[in-house]
N, C-alpha and C positions, 0 to 999 in steps of 0.2 A: 222345305223338306228335300233332302237329297233324292235324286232320281237315279235309278240304277239301269234301266233298260231302254230309255228313250233316247237312243243314239241316232235314229234315222234322220233327224233334222240337222245333224252336224256332218259336213262333208267328210267323206272317208279319207281324203288326202290330209285333212287336219288331224285325223286320229292315228296316222301312220306310226308316230313315235309315242303314243299314249298308252297308259295302262288303264284298265277298267276295273272297277270294284263290282264284284258279283256275289250273290248268295249261292252257295254250292253245298250239295249233299250227294255224295256218291250213290249211284243207283236210283236216284229219284228222277222222275220225268220233268222235262222242261214245263209241261202243262201244269204239273203239281206245283212247281216253283212259282209260276205266274199266278196261280190261284192263291197260294199261300201269301205271296207278296201283296196281292190286292187286298186280301183280308187283313193282313197285318198293317198295311198302310191306312185302311179305313179305321181300324181299332186305334192306332196311334193318333190319327187326326181327331177322332172322337174324344179321346182322353186329353189331348193337347191341341185344341183348335188354334188357328192362326191368331196371333195377338200382335197386331201391327202397331208400331209406334214410329213417329217421325223423329229422326235424329238429324244433327247438323255436323258437317265437317268442321274442324277447328278453324277459327278465324285468326289470321296473322296480319299484323300491320307492318307494312314496309315503309319506313320513314322516308321523307323526301330528302333531297340532297341539293346542294348548291355547288355548281362548278364554275370556275372562272378561267378565262384564257389569259394569255400573256399580256394582253392590252388592258386587262382589268374588267372586261365585260363578263358579267356573271349571268348564269342561267339557272333558274330554280326549277327543280323537278318536284312536283307535289308528291306527298305520301299517298299510299292507297292501301285498302284492305283487300285481302284475298281469303277465299274459303267461305265458310258459312253456308255451303250448299246443302240442301235437304236430301236425305235418303231415307228409305223405309227399311226397318228392321223387324223381323218376326221374333219376338221374345221367346216363343215356344219351339223354335226350330230345333235346337239341340235336344230338348226333351223328347220331341217327336222322333228324331233320329235314334235316340237311345231306346225309346219304346219299340220302334220298328226292329232294331237289331235284337232286342230282347225277345220279341215275339217270334222272329225268324229263328233265333237260337233255340227257343223252346220247341220249335218244330223240327229241329235237327240240322239246321243250315249253319254254315260258317261263312263269314265275309272273307273273300279272297281277292287279291289283285292279280289280274292277268293281262298280258299284252294283247293288242289287237292283232289278229292273224294277218299275215302277208296276203294282199289281195290276189296274188298268183298261186296261193296254196291250193292244191288239188285235193280237197278233202270233202267228205260228205258229213255234215253235222248230224249227230244222233239226237233223237228225242229223249234219250236217257243220259244223265250226267255220268260220263265214264270216269275211271280213275285218273287222277292228275299225273302228268309226267312233266319232264323238263321242257317239252315242246308244246304243252297245252296252251291254247290261245282262244280268243273270243272273236266270233263273227257277229258284228252288229246286225240286227234285224228289227223290223217294225214290231213284230210280235214278241220280242224279247231277245236279248243277246244269247247266242248259242255257244256253248263251251265245246271246243274241239280238241281232242287229243290225237293228233296225226300219228 
């Protein structure tokens, strides 16, 4: 399942040039958004639980080769297989993501992409989602990303 507000584990330097997807509803509180997101995530997970399957990367055979030097001495390189590595895929992930987006949409939120705020930005984040402007950005926080319109 896509995670929207769990950015605290990613170093801020790595986020400097990134955009973040957020759920936004002008005038709603950040606390309301966090509560609604938790409820919608639980509902989506209940409807579409993890359905994990093991898949394998494609296998490719690289044929061997024989190379000979000018004196007629030949060296054979054996062929080998590459790939076939296992990985886990959740067959319900897309359904859960769509169910989450639908649930949040029914509650009045839109998915928007915003840049990470400059770490030197001197702004006080609001607990209420302010109107969006050209300079609106996101401050990552443990309790949920805060949308700032400086």
